[in-house]
Backbone of each chain as ProteinMPNN parsed JSONL, in Angstrom:
{"seq_chain_A": "MKKLLTIIALAFLPLLAACPSVPQLPDSKTLPPAANLALKAIVSANAALDVAYDFIGSGVRSGAIEPTQGRAWFNTLDGYKAKVKAAQDAYAAGGFDAAKAQAAGTEALIKFLHDQAIKSLQDQARKSATFYPREEREDCPCVWLLPIGA", "coords_chain_A": {"N_chain_A": [[169.447, -40.859, 96.469], [168.079, -43.442, 96.088], [165.803, -42.863, 97.266], [164.875, -40.392, 95.559], [164.463, -41.791, 93.276], [162.348, -43.674, 93.959], [160.229, -41.503, 94.654], [159.867, -40.541, 92.089], [158.637, -42.63, 91.041], [156.334, -43.137, 92.592], [155.165, -40.595, 91.692], [153.694, -40.979, 89.688], [151.721, -42.585, 90.208], [149.377, -41.49, 91.148], [148.017, -40.645, 88.863], [147.003, -42.935, 88.149], [145.328, -43.438, 89.933], [143.54, -41.587, 89.941], [142.164, -42.024, 87.569], [139.689, -40.956, 85.53], [136.276, -42.261, 85.021], [133.472, -42.578, 83.029], [131.222, -40.125, 83.182], [128.377, -40.061, 85.129], [125.575, -40.723, 83.337], [122.745, -39.045, 82.967], [119.279, -39.986, 83.353], [117.146, -40.68, 80.62], [113.784, -38.549, 80.616], [111.834, -39.168, 78.504], [112.389, -41.642, 77.371], [111.389, -45.154, 77.445], [112.186, -47.587, 80.303], [113.951, -49.654, 79.213], [114.699, -49.011, 77.235], [116.384, -46.861, 77.667], [118.351, -47.933, 79.625], [119.432, -49.582, 77.237], [120.543, -47.665, 75.719], [122.143, -46.499, 77.219], [124.239, -48.135, 77.494], [125.216, -48.045, 74.892], [126.131, -45.727, 74.648], [128.049, -45.699, 76.563], [129.769, -47.602, 75.332], [130.753, -46.32, 72.981], [131.879, -43.985, 74.301], [134.163, -45.782, 75.354], [135.346, -46.401, 72.741], [135.928, -44.374, 71.789], [138.239, -43.561, 73.765], [139.919, -45.281, 73.391], [140.676, -45.303, 70.391], [141.797, -42.969, 70.545], [143.823, -43.242, 72.219], [145.677, -44.747, 70.956], [146.199, -43.14, 68.87], [147.561, -40.91, 69.761], [149.211, -42.6, 71.337], [151.068, -43.383, 69.379], [151.844, -41.168, 67.823], [153.271, -40.313, 70.146], [155.282, -41.756, 70.195], [155.335, -43.878, 71.857], [154.02, -45.989, 71.384], [154.606, -48.612, 69.154], [154.325, -48.602, 66.019], [153.341, -51.055, 64.001], [152.408, -52.413, 65.876], [150.41, -50.652, 66.824], [148.625, -50.401, 64.938], [147.64, -53.073, 64.434], [145.889, -53.185, 67.038], [144.583, -51.286, 66.115], [142.997, -52.228, 64.062], [141.689, -54.349, 65.262], [140.05, -52.96, 66.898], [138.478, -51.773, 65.025], [136.708, -53.79, 64.289], [135.398, -53.802, 66.811], [134.174, -51.859, 66.755], [132.171, -52.141, 64.688], [130.824, -53.598, 66.007], [129.342, -52.314, 67.98], [128.282, -50.778, 66.201], [126.365, -52.393, 65.243], [124.646, -53.001, 67.59], [123.651, -50.485, 68.113], [121.982, -50.337, 65.638], [120.193, -52.657, 66.332], [118.915, -51.135, 68.728], [117.683, -49.217, 67.297], [115.946, -50.612, 65.881], [114.193, -51.746, 67.906], [114.767, -53.246, 69.559], [115.86, -53.477, 72.591], [116.443, -55.031, 74.553], [118.555, -56.967, 73.233], [120.111, -54.73, 72.134], [121.303, -53.593, 74.537], [123.05, -55.457, 75.459], [124.541, -56.419, 73.537], [126.103, -53.938, 73.416], [127.109, -53.71, 76.076], [128.623, -55.868, 76.389], [130.503, -55.509, 73.927], [131.815, -53.161, 75.135], [132.973, -54.183, 77.096], [134.94, -55.682, 75.969], [136.442, -53.736, 74.839], [137.285, -52.467, 76.776], [138.926, -54.302, 77.417], [140.863, -54.726, 75.377], [142.075, -52.183, 75.71], [143.316, -52.199, 78.289], [145.091, -54.26, 77.813], [146.767, -53.237, 76.051], [147.769, -51.11, 77.426], [149.163, -52.503, 79.497], [151.084, -53.823, 77.905], [152.653, -51.441, 77.176], [153.925, -51.117, 79.528], [155.011, -53.215, 80.281], [156.926, -53.279, 78.4], [158.177, -50.649, 78.71], [159.388, -51.22, 81.184], [161.211, -53.44, 80.67], [162.974, -52.414, 79.183], [164.101, -50.518, 81.099], [165.219, -51.958, 82.775], [167.727, -53.393, 81.586], [170.313, -53.992, 82.108], [173.994, -54.414, 82.035], [174.999, -56.887, 84.031], [177.579, -56.33, 86.074], [177.181, -53.721, 86.298], [174.637, -53.37, 87.284], [174.814, -54.504, 89.843], [176.584, -52.572, 91.076], [175.149, -50.234, 91.263], [173.597, -48.096, 93.173], [170.867, -48.032, 93.71], [167.158, -48.264, 93.502], [165.329, -50.928, 91.582], [162.611, -49.56, 89.586], [159.279, -49.818, 90.662], [156.867, -51.979, 89.495], [154.416, -50.111, 88.051], [151.035, -49.657, 88.789], [150.582, -52.096, 88.642]], "CA_chain_A": [[169.22, -41.573, 95.289], [166.936, -44.49, 96.459], [164.46, -41.765, 97.746], [164.322, -39.813, 94.27], [163.85, -42.85, 92.526], [161.12, -44.152, 94.533], [159.499, -40.45, 94.446], [159.78, -40.55, 90.51], [157.953, -43.8, 90.31], [155.088, -42.948, 93.302], [154.61, -39.82, 91.237], [153.014, -41.407, 88.58], [150.384, -43.291, 90.718], [147.873, -40.473, 91.179], [147.39, -40.632, 87.515], [146.175, -44.286, 88.002], [143.985, -43.664, 91.268], [142.465, -40.598, 89.767], [141.767, -42.181, 86.391], [138.087, -40.676, 85.4], [135.613, -42.972, 84.355], [132.665, -41.907, 82.284], [130.555, -39.477, 84.144], [127.096, -40.696, 85.07], [124.512, -40.53, 82.56], [121.239, -39.005, 83.093], [118.121, -40.795, 82.765], [115.905, -40.096, 79.742], [112.566, -38.864, 80.807], [110.881, -39.464, 77.185], [112.366, -43.218, 77.086], [110.973, -46.299, 78.445], [113.47, -47.725, 81.026], [114.677, -50.787, 78.899], [115.529, -47.906, 76.049], [117.128, -46.172, 78.588], [119.69, -48.772, 79.979], [120.528, -49.957, 76.048], [120.989, -46.426, 75.084], [123.223, -45.965, 78.169], [125.256, -48.96, 77.319], [125.524, -47.933, 73.684], [126.918, -44.415, 74.667], [129.29, -46.266, 77.426], [130.816, -48.359, 74.547], [131.133, -45.445, 72.271], [133.026, -43.549, 75.168], [135.309, -46.549, 75.537], [135.982, -46.696, 71.546], [136.478, -42.997, 71.697], [139.107, -43.704, 74.615], [140.839, -46.606, 73.057], [141.22, -44.709, 69.486], [142.801, -41.551, 71.059], [145.084, -43.704, 73.066], [146.485, -45.308, 69.793], [146.671, -41.958, 68.143], [148.435, -39.95, 70.58], [150.446, -43.065, 71.803], [151.884, -43.655, 68.295], [152.569, -39.793, 68.17], [154.505, -39.944, 70.886], [156.537, -42.872, 69.937], [155.151, -44.859, 73.151], [153.443, -47.21, 70.654], [155.104, -48.985, 67.921], [153.087, -48.439, 64.862], [152.861, -52.046, 63.584], [151.368, -53.095, 66.799], [149.246, -49.422, 66.867], [147.881, -50.629, 63.492], [147.013, -54.231, 64.878], [144.894, -52.728, 68.019], [143.385, -50.269, 65.636], [141.846, -53.168, 63.189], [140.676, -55.047, 66.058], [138.962, -51.874, 67.343], [137.365, -51.523, 64.177], [135.802, -54.782, 64.541], [134.66, -53.522, 68.035], [133.304, -50.648, 66.182], [131.262, -52.637, 63.693], [129.759, -54.428, 67.184], [128.638, -51.532, 68.792], [127.202, -50.411, 65.104], [125.001, -53.512, 65.499], [124.092, -52.572, 68.682], [122.853, -49.034, 67.536], [120.894, -50.818, 64.528], [119.439, -53.036, 67.351], [118.445, -50.385, 69.385], [116.693, -48.515, 66.681], [114.807, -51.498, 65.539], [113.442, -51.627, 69.094], [115.301, -54.838, 70.19], [116.608, -52.849, 73.75], [117.855, -56.021, 75.279], [119.457, -57.197, 72.399], [121.162, -53.815, 71.919], [121.941, -53.398, 75.824], [123.63, -57.03, 75.601], [125.811, -56.255, 72.327], [127.092, -52.789, 73.641], [127.744, -53.92, 76.97], [130.053, -57.222, 75.925], [131.637, -54.817, 73.295], [132.65, -52.403, 75.748], [133.966, -54.974, 78.086], [136.152, -56.155, 75.01], [137.214, -52.53, 74.032], [138.316, -52.073, 77.864], [140.367, -55.487, 77.705], [142.037, -54.319, 74.691], [142.892, -51.007, 76.074], [144.198, -52.327, 79.032], [146.007, -55.03, 77.51], [147.73, -52.241, 75.485], [148.663, -50.453, 78.799], [150.245, -53.374, 80.433], [152.142, -54.259, 76.942], [153.374, -50.417, 77.246], [154.334, -50.855, 81.195], [155.968, -54.454, 80.319], [158.246, -52.805, 77.514], [159.072, -49.731, 79.697], [160.099, -52.321, 82.194], [162.236, -54.608, 80.408], [163.965, -51.485, 78.946], [164.595, -49.973, 82.534], [166.025, -53.265, 83.963], [168.506, -53.92, 80.634], [171.87, -53.225, 82.033], [174.968, -55.438, 82.2], [174.983, -57.66, 85.744], [178.179, -55.915, 87.007], [176.59, -52.575, 86.558], [173.481, -53.434, 88.417], [175.408, -54.766, 90.965], [177.204, -50.976, 91.388], [174.135, -49.28, 91.055], [172.923, -47.88, 94.568], [169.529, -47.385, 93.59], [165.974, -49.268, 93.643], [164.42, -50.971, 90.313], [161.453, -49.131, 89.531], [157.961, -50.547, 90.883], [155.866, -52.011, 88.383], [153.456, -49.077, 88.335], [149.678, -50.364, 88.32], [150.898, -53.995, 88.412]], "C_chain_A": [[167.925, -42.578, 95.283], [165.568, -43.47, 96.544], [163.805, -41.154, 96.359], [163.773, -40.899, 93.651], [162.489, -43.348, 92.809], [159.906, -43.031, 94.358], [159.131, -40.766, 92.843], [158.327, -41.764, 90.112], [156.66, -43.793, 90.927], [154.455, -41.823, 92.568], [153.577, -39.705, 90.191], [151.872, -41.988, 88.873], [149.29, -42.79, 90.773], [147.428, -40.552, 90.053], [146.382, -41.737, 87.193], [145.181, -44.307, 88.917], [143.138, -42.855, 90.664], [142.009, -41.112, 88.225], [140.283, -42.075, 86.283], [137.494, -41.651, 84.706], [134.58, -41.925, 83.535], [131.876, -41.504, 83.145], [129.185, -40.459, 83.899], [126.468, -40.422, 84.329], [123.049, -40.324, 83.228], [120.259, -39.7, 82.917], [117.351, -39.95, 81.869], [114.762, -40.242, 80.304], [111.687, -39.452, 79.842], [110.953, -41.042, 77.024], [112.192, -43.982, 77.934], [112.545, -47.09, 79.292], [114.272, -49.01, 80.626], [115.291, -49.846, 77.457], [116.824, -47.546, 76.416], [118.568, -46.97, 78.797], [120.487, -49.276, 78.405], [121.044, -49.054, 75.709], [122.092, -46.04, 76.06], [124.419, -47.025, 78.008], [125.913, -48.823, 76.039], [126.629, -46.427, 74.13], [128.077, -44.697, 75.572], [130.506, -46.803, 76.393], [131.359, -47.274, 73.759], [132.314, -44.327, 73.136], [134.105, -44.477, 75.207], [136.014, -46.651, 74.198], [136.823, -45.442, 71.343], [138.175, -42.892, 72.56], [140.397, -44.175, 73.755], [141.604, -46.147, 71.48], [142.358, -43.62, 69.643], [144.153, -42.204, 71.644], [146.131, -43.802, 72.063], [147.053, -43.902, 69.249], [147.759, -41.329, 69.075], [149.612, -40.898, 70.987], [151.402, -43.2, 70.564], [152.544, -42.437, 67.707], [153.583, -39.491, 68.726], [155.718, -40.603, 70.926], [156.312, -44.088, 71.222], [154.729, -45.966, 72.318], [154.157, -47.659, 69.477], [154.421, -48.991, 66.736], [152.683, -49.861, 64.288], [151.746, -52.584, 64.656], [150.116, -52.099, 66.993], [148.312, -50.101, 65.908], [147.108, -51.969, 63.866], [145.726, -53.934, 66.015], [143.923, -51.91, 67.177], [142.609, -51.119, 64.793], [140.971, -53.779, 64.04], [139.508, -54.055, 66.663], [137.994, -51.559, 66.555], [136.293, -52.665, 63.959], [134.852, -54.562, 65.522], [133.392, -52.604, 67.295], [132.032, -51.0, 65.625], [130.061, -52.899, 64.838], [128.703, -53.489, 67.72], [127.804, -50.592, 67.626], [126.096, -51.098, 65.175], [124.315, -53.253, 66.477], [123.146, -51.434, 68.668], [121.698, -49.808, 66.487], [120.074, -51.529, 65.551], [118.341, -52.005, 67.966], [117.177, -49.569, 68.475], [115.635, -49.003, 66.01], [113.751, -51.983, 66.646], [113.775, -52.908, 70.025], [116.398, -54.015, 71.445], [117.585, -54.024, 74.168], [118.722, -56.566, 74.597], [120.898, -56.296, 72.008], [122.13, -53.617, 73.191], [123.269, -54.604, 75.732], [125.001, -56.817, 74.867], [126.621, -55.23, 72.89], [127.602, -53.169, 74.846], [129.117, -55.085, 76.875], [130.591, -56.077, 75.004], [132.294, -54.103, 73.971], [133.589, -53.171, 76.624], [135.532, -55.373, 76.986], [137.316, -54.813, 74.518], [138.114, -52.296, 75.386], [139.501, -52.905, 77.815], [141.403, -55.077, 76.885], [143.067, -53.281, 75.009], [143.76, -51.347, 77.475], [145.217, -53.345, 78.939], [146.952, -53.907, 76.844], [148.447, -51.278, 76.474], [149.483, -51.401, 79.218], [151.178, -53.703, 79.338], [152.964, -53.037, 76.936], [154.184, -50.328, 78.692], [155.692, -52.055, 80.961], [157.187, -53.677, 79.484], [159.045, -51.819, 78.293], [160.293, -50.531, 80.657], [161.121, -53.175, 81.96], [163.394, -53.37, 79.906], [164.734, -50.589, 80.125], [165.208, -50.897, 83.19], [167.078, -53.565, 82.674], [169.531, -53.192, 81.143], [172.628, -54.383, 82.525], [175.192, -55.655, 83.825], [175.99, -56.745, 86.366], [177.663, -54.566, 87.387], [175.699, -52.523, 87.608], [174.046, -53.67, 89.719], [176.23, -53.245, 92.004], [176.083, -49.986, 91.715], [173.126, -49.355, 92.72], [171.384, -47.757, 94.789], [168.439, -48.632, 93.45], [165.662, -49.418, 92.464], [163.033, -50.081, 90.71], [160.31, -50.166, 89.582], [157.323, -50.478, 89.573], [154.53, -51.322, 88.917], [152.135, -49.466, 88.044], [149.59, -51.385, 88.416], [149.903, -54.451, 89.777]], "O_chain_A": [[166.948, -42.439, 94.546], [164.55, -43.512, 95.854], [162.627, -41.3, 96.034], [162.552, -40.931, 93.491], [161.613, -43.413, 91.947], [158.787, -43.402, 94.005], [158.035, -41.248, 92.557], [157.43, -41.716, 89.271], [155.732, -44.265, 90.271], [153.226, -41.821, 92.63], [152.853, -38.758, 89.885], [150.97, -42.018, 88.036], [148.249, -43.396, 90.519], [146.198, -40.544, 90.036], [145.407, -41.717, 86.442], [144.223, -45.073, 88.807], [141.95, -43.174, 90.703], [141.323, -40.242, 87.689], [139.582, -42.929, 86.826], [138.096, -42.029, 83.701], [134.807, -40.721, 83.414], [131.61, -42.304, 84.042], [128.941, -41.25, 82.988], [126.582, -39.196, 84.353], [122.386, -41.166, 83.833], [120.449, -40.296, 81.856], [116.951, -38.817, 82.137], [114.33, -41.352, 80.614], [110.803, -40.212, 80.238], [109.985, -41.713, 76.666], [112.618, -43.834, 79.08], [113.689, -47.063, 78.839], [115.111, -49.481, 81.394], [116.297, -50.178, 76.83], [117.919, -47.735, 75.887], [119.633, -46.678, 78.252], [121.709, -49.364, 78.284], [122.179, -49.247, 75.273], [122.95, -45.249, 75.668], [125.534, -46.699, 78.415], [127.024, -49.331, 75.884], [127.814, -46.352, 73.805], [129.088, -44.01, 75.424], [131.713, -46.585, 76.495], [132.587, -47.219, 73.814], [133.381, -43.964, 72.641], [135.193, -43.917, 75.075], [137.206, -46.953, 74.249], [137.973, -45.369, 70.908], [139.117, -42.273, 72.065], [141.474, -43.619, 73.542], [142.771, -46.461, 71.247], [143.432, -43.482, 69.058], [145.286, -41.737, 71.525], [147.206, -43.205, 72.12], [148.258, -43.65, 69.232], [148.938, -41.474, 68.754], [150.761, -40.461, 71.055], [152.603, -43.111, 70.819], [153.639, -42.538, 67.153], [154.531, -38.8, 68.354], [156.797, -40.287, 71.428], [157.091, -45.023, 71.406], [155.205, -47.046, 72.668], [154.277, -46.742, 68.664], [153.671, -49.965, 66.792], [151.477, -49.889, 64.043], [150.62, -53.023, 64.424], [148.997, -52.534, 67.264], [147.157, -50.304, 66.28], [145.906, -51.974, 63.6], [144.639, -54.471, 65.804], [142.719, -51.827, 67.419], [141.423, -50.796, 64.724], [139.76, -53.849, 63.828], [138.329, -54.362, 66.839], [136.89, -51.163, 66.928], [135.17, -52.439, 63.509], [133.687, -54.932, 65.386], [132.164, -52.694, 67.323], [130.981, -50.421, 65.901], [128.869, -52.601, 64.753], [127.512, -53.755, 67.881], [126.89, -49.832, 67.947], [124.973, -50.592, 65.178], [123.105, -53.261, 66.247], [122.016, -51.472, 69.155], [120.508, -49.711, 66.785], [119.015, -50.926, 65.723], [117.136, -52.066, 67.724], [116.031, -49.371, 68.88], [114.664, -48.369, 65.597], [112.674, -52.507, 66.36], [113.129, -53.371, 70.964], [117.608, -53.964, 71.226], [118.814, -54.1, 74.178], [119.803, -56.77, 75.151], [122.047, -56.651, 71.742], [123.352, -53.5, 73.101], [124.42, -54.279, 76.027], [126.142, -56.954, 75.31], [127.831, -55.453, 72.934], [128.819, -52.985, 74.852], [130.277, -54.971, 77.27], [131.474, -55.539, 75.672], [133.497, -54.118, 73.712], [134.76, -52.857, 76.838], [136.732, -55.321, 77.258], [138.46, -54.856, 74.065], [139.312, -52.016, 75.328], [140.665, -52.57, 78.036], [142.573, -54.994, 77.262], [144.279, -53.276, 74.798], [144.82, -50.755, 77.679], [146.123, -53.414, 79.769], [148.065, -53.841, 77.365], [149.554, -50.779, 76.271], [150.668, -51.084, 79.317], [152.303, -53.925, 79.785], [154.143, -53.297, 76.694], [155.03, -49.45, 78.861], [156.872, -51.926, 81.288], [158.298, -53.537, 79.994], [160.241, -51.957, 78.55], [161.516, -50.44, 80.757], [161.85, -53.627, 82.843], [164.57, -53.455, 80.261], [165.839, -50.074, 79.959], [165.765, -50.611, 84.249], [167.438, -54.677, 83.064], [169.758, -52.024, 80.828], [172.134, -55.226, 83.273], [175.486, -54.783, 84.643], [175.496, -56.167, 87.334], [177.656, -54.208, 88.565], [175.836, -51.849, 88.629], [173.69, -52.971, 90.667], [176.328, -53.078, 93.22], [176.267, -49.004, 92.434], [172.362, -50.199, 93.19], [170.825, -47.446, 95.84], [168.81, -49.798, 93.311], [165.575, -48.366, 91.829], [162.543, -49.963, 91.832], [160.254, -51.144, 88.836], [157.196, -49.534, 88.794], [153.791, -51.711, 89.821], [151.983, -49.67, 86.839], [148.471, -51.885, 88.299], [149.769, -55.638, 90.074]]}, "seq_chain_B": "MDPATAELILKGITLGAQLAVAWGSAEKVATLVQGLIDKGLTLEQINDELAAHVEKSRNDADRALKDRGV", "coords_chain_B": {"N_chain_B": [[176.124, -37.557, 89.595], [175.564, -41.165, 88.601], [176.143, -42.443, 85.392], [174.41, -44.41, 84.785], [172.634, -44.566, 86.773], [171.257, -41.948, 86.218], [170.353, -42.727, 83.369], [168.492, -44.265, 84.466], [166.554, -43.252, 85.976], [165.676, -41.516, 83.915], [164.156, -43.498, 82.276], [162.168, -44.009, 84.162], [160.782, -41.439, 83.943], [159.937, -41.895, 81.385], [158.458, -44.07, 81.307], [156.178, -43.058, 83.2], [155.385, -41.127, 81.441], [154.214, -42.252, 79.144], [151.924, -44.02, 80.75], [150.697, -41.738, 81.244], [149.927, -40.748, 78.583], [147.93, -42.685, 78.027], [145.939, -42.679, 80.356], [145.335, -39.889, 79.905], [143.767, -39.9, 77.903], [141.784, -41.041, 78.563], [140.937, -39.396, 80.463], [140.371, -36.996, 78.649], [137.792, -37.883, 77.107], [136.049, -38.233, 79.15], [135.723, -35.711, 80.18], [134.58, -34.549, 78.056], [132.127, -35.924, 77.63], [131.059, -35.459, 80.055], [130.653, -32.449, 80.01], [128.704, -32.456, 77.693], [126.515, -33.597, 79.011], [126.186, -31.602, 80.848], [125.439, -29.433, 79.175], [122.875, -30.161, 78.782], [122.036, -31.844, 76.932], [119.988, -34.706, 75.57], [119.797, -38.017, 75.797], [120.149, -39.615, 73.466], [121.114, -37.308, 71.766], [123.397, -36.898, 73.013], [124.687, -39.345, 72.672], [124.773, -39.305, 69.659], [126.585, -37.075, 69.48], [129.11, -38.159, 70.55], [129.515, -40.567, 69.055], [130.429, -39.146, 66.691], [132.706, -37.88, 67.756], [133.871, -40.341, 68.218], [134.153, -41.166, 65.68], [135.971, -39.027, 64.826], [138.316, -39.281, 66.485], [139.095, -41.968, 65.38], [139.902, -41.622, 62.669], [141.914, -39.765, 63.246], [143.565, -41.299, 64.265], [144.046, -43.035, 62.772], [145.262, -41.439, 61.164], [147.966, -40.89, 62.199], [148.86, -43.504, 62.296], [149.433, -43.994, 59.764], [150.845, -41.815, 58.824], [153.105, -43.164, 59.776], [153.957, -45.082, 58.232], [152.36, -47.094, 58.34]], "CA_chain_B": [[175.224, -38.855, 89.38], [176.42, -41.932, 87.841], [175.181, -42.31, 83.83], [173.375, -45.725, 84.933], [171.368, -43.982, 87.776], [170.679, -40.832, 85.221], [169.245, -43.33, 82.458], [167.136, -45.145, 85.3], [165.6, -42.235, 86.221], [164.829, -41.006, 82.488], [163.144, -44.496, 81.625], [161.233, -43.853, 84.842], [159.927, -40.874, 83.36], [159.313, -42.301, 80.188], [157.089, -45.059, 81.792], [155.291, -42.361, 83.475], [154.685, -40.429, 80.28], [153.435, -43.583, 78.583], [150.837, -44.151, 81.236], [149.796, -40.659, 81.024], [149.181, -41.0, 77.133], [146.697, -43.809, 78.596], [144.946, -41.919, 81.329], [145.142, -38.477, 79.445], [142.622, -39.942, 76.733], [140.556, -41.357, 79.515], [140.204, -38.006, 80.974], [139.542, -36.273, 77.769], [136.467, -38.372, 76.611], [135.305, -38.245, 80.3], [135.141, -34.1, 80.039], [133.804, -34.385, 76.756], [130.79, -36.577, 78.172], [130.325, -34.35, 81.345], [130.262, -31.196, 79.072], [127.285, -32.908, 76.9], [125.621, -33.535, 80.061], [126.264, -30.237, 81.356], [124.588, -28.721, 77.985], [121.462, -30.508, 79.165], [121.439, -32.867, 75.859], [119.338, -35.488, 75.495], [120.886, -39.093, 75.982], [120.22, -39.478, 71.978], [121.82, -36.473, 71.573], [124.871, -37.154, 73.593], [125.408, -40.454, 71.795], [125.145, -38.892, 68.43], [128.094, -36.368, 69.78], [130.145, -39.063, 70.917], [129.712, -41.072, 67.785], [130.739, -38.339, 66.03], [133.742, -37.759, 68.242], [134.489, -41.569, 67.595], [134.807, -40.782, 63.915], [137.306, -38.097, 64.892], [139.41, -39.939, 66.993], [139.457, -43.268, 64.734], [140.604, -40.906, 61.652], [143.133, -39.26, 63.66], [144.771, -42.428, 64.711], [144.501, -44.018, 61.325], [146.173, -40.618, 60.163], [149.127, -41.376, 62.95], [149.392, -44.586, 61.742], [149.7, -43.668, 58.057], [152.111, -40.963, 58.954], [154.437, -43.885, 60.139], [153.839, -45.877, 57.098], [151.642, -48.659, 58.239]], "C_chain_B": [[175.919, -39.537, 88.093], [175.475, -41.92, 86.624], [174.279, -43.441, 83.9], [172.321, -45.075, 85.856], [170.384, -43.018, 86.746], [169.883, -41.499, 84.164], [168.346, -43.891, 83.189], [166.232, -44.238, 85.446], [165.081, -41.381, 84.749], [164.15, -41.886, 81.854], [162.242, -44.342, 82.748], [160.188, -42.788, 84.346], [159.011, -40.81, 82.168], [158.107, -43.22, 80.662], [155.943, -44.145, 82.351], [154.647, -41.616, 82.495], [153.765, -41.437, 79.186], [152.092, -43.753, 79.163], [150.135, -42.843, 81.251], [149.197, -40.15, 79.88], [147.586, -42.005, 77.578], [145.435, -43.331, 79.292], [144.495, -40.406, 80.993], [143.888, -38.893, 78.52], [141.623, -40.126, 77.295], [139.879, -40.066, 80.216], [139.635, -36.904, 79.919], [138.246, -36.495, 77.415], [135.686, -38.08, 78.02], [134.688, -36.179, 80.431], [134.349, -33.847, 79.124], [132.217, -34.975, 77.145], [129.978, -35.551, 79.1], [130.134, -32.96, 80.469], [128.987, -31.365, 78.393], [126.205, -32.94, 77.683], [125.151, -32.197, 80.608], [125.074, -29.104, 80.413], [123.089, -29.038, 78.167], [120.957, -31.328, 77.625], [120.501, -34.173, 76.422], [120.431, -37.097, 75.461], [121.183, -39.647, 74.226], [121.273, -38.772, 71.435], [123.222, -36.872, 71.869], [125.336, -38.212, 73.014], [125.814, -40.103, 70.342], [126.675, -37.802, 68.332], [129.147, -37.134, 69.826], [130.346, -39.847, 69.637], [130.339, -40.227, 66.763], [132.44, -37.808, 66.293], [134.579, -39.131, 67.989], [135.145, -41.324, 66.385], [136.109, -40.337, 64.089], [138.422, -38.859, 65.44], [139.836, -41.318, 66.097], [140.217, -42.55, 63.473], [141.782, -40.149, 61.991], [144.332, -40.306, 64.061], [145.053, -43.012, 63.87], [145.678, -42.88, 60.504], [147.894, -40.45, 60.62], [149.849, -42.199, 62.728], [150.049, -44.466, 60.517], [151.018, -42.832, 58.233], [153.399, -41.614, 59.236], [154.491, -45.006, 59.314], [153.013, -47.169, 57.539], [150.035, -48.52, 58.262]], "O_chain_B": [[176.491, -39.058, 87.113], [174.311, -41.523, 86.684], [173.356, -43.477, 83.086], [171.134, -45.145, 85.538], [169.19, -43.203, 86.51], [168.775, -41.019, 83.927], [167.263, -44.089, 82.64], [165.088, -44.429, 85.035], [164.07, -40.679, 84.749], [163.474, -41.501, 80.899], [161.119, -44.593, 82.311], [158.985, -43.045, 84.296], [157.984, -40.183, 81.91], [156.936, -43.006, 80.347], [154.792, -44.417, 82.01], [153.438, -41.41, 82.591], [152.733, -41.111, 78.599], [151.113, -43.687, 78.419], [148.905, -42.886, 81.271], [148.252, -39.362, 79.885], [146.415, -41.748, 77.299], [144.265, -43.506, 78.953], [143.589, -39.803, 81.569], [142.977, -38.066, 78.466], [140.557, -39.641, 76.915], [138.692, -39.823, 80.435], [138.721, -36.119, 80.172], [137.473, -35.539, 77.355], [134.55, -37.634, 77.864], [133.592, -35.682, 80.69], [133.449, -33.015, 79.236], [131.231, -34.296, 76.858], [128.859, -35.046, 79.013], [128.961, -32.59, 80.498], [128.164, -30.455, 78.485], [125.111, -32.488, 77.347], [123.988, -31.824, 80.763], [124.23, -28.314, 80.835], [122.204, -28.286, 77.76], [119.783, -31.402, 77.262], [120.41, -34.476, 77.612], [121.616, -37.116, 75.13], [122.296, -40.013, 73.848], [122.188, -39.279, 70.786], [124.059, -37.133, 71.005], [126.536, -38.152, 72.748], [126.88, -40.457, 69.839], [127.528, -37.771, 67.445], [130.143, -36.838, 69.165], [131.466, -39.743, 69.137], [130.84, -40.875, 65.844], [133.221, -37.454, 65.409], [135.753, -39.096, 67.621], [136.349, -41.283, 66.129], [137.137, -40.903, 63.716], [139.439, -39.024, 64.767], [141.01, -41.674, 66.198], [141.332, -43.036, 63.287], [142.617, -39.884, 61.126], [145.552, -40.158, 64.134], [146.128, -43.611, 63.83], [146.547, -43.15, 59.675], [148.812, -40.08, 59.888], [151.077, -42.146, 62.79], [151.2, -44.862, 60.338], [152.104, -43.211, 57.795], [154.5, -41.082, 59.089], [155.129, -45.969, 59.739], [153.167, -48.224, 56.924], [149.327, -49.525, 58.198]]}, "name": "protein", "num_of_chains": 2, "seq": "MKKLLTIIALAFLPLLAACPSVPQLPDSKTLPPAANLALKAIVSANAALDVAYDFIGSGVRSGAIEPTQGRAWFNTLDGYKAKVKAAQDAYAAGGFDAAKAQAAGTEALIKFLHDQAIKSLQDQARKSATFYPREEREDCPCVWLLPIGAMDPATAELILKGITLGAQLAVAWGSAEKVATLVQGLIDKGLTLEQINDELAAHVEKSRNDADRALKDRGV"}
């Protein structure tokens, strides 16, 4: 039984290890280097936004995310979306360095929110997995699930 | 199998499913971007497509939240 539980816990680790990042974007041949970098940062920020919104949508649908918490994350993401839009406006106005800084900074915030959301789900699952009366736990011949990705 | 152990296994599977939700969405966007690159789109075109996709994901999440009353 101990072995089985360990296998179940470990079975999901490849999902973390194989977490795909956004593919390497090609350089544009027509854009100057600063514009290229700025646009790549904007693309990357948009990709992070897409992942985070999608995460909330599918999480709420599957019941993994509590709706009120999901709405709070959604609203925060909307604020970040406005920052990405500001980066795009700066890009369109030729402020490539400002656009790059704004987009890269916002992407970091989006990823942080996404990481926090995942951590929150992990903590929630861990709490529910360890909610047993003490006497039952002492009799249980199994190991507690390892905190995956911790 | 005793009920406590069975429940523990079930919780382990639930945790895995929750993580799959997270990484599943990351994989989806990576596939989308790779597809746009493979089509030979310019960076501007890739960004336009991606921005449209962000709107779609946002609206989808908004609808899911509204369906649950928030």
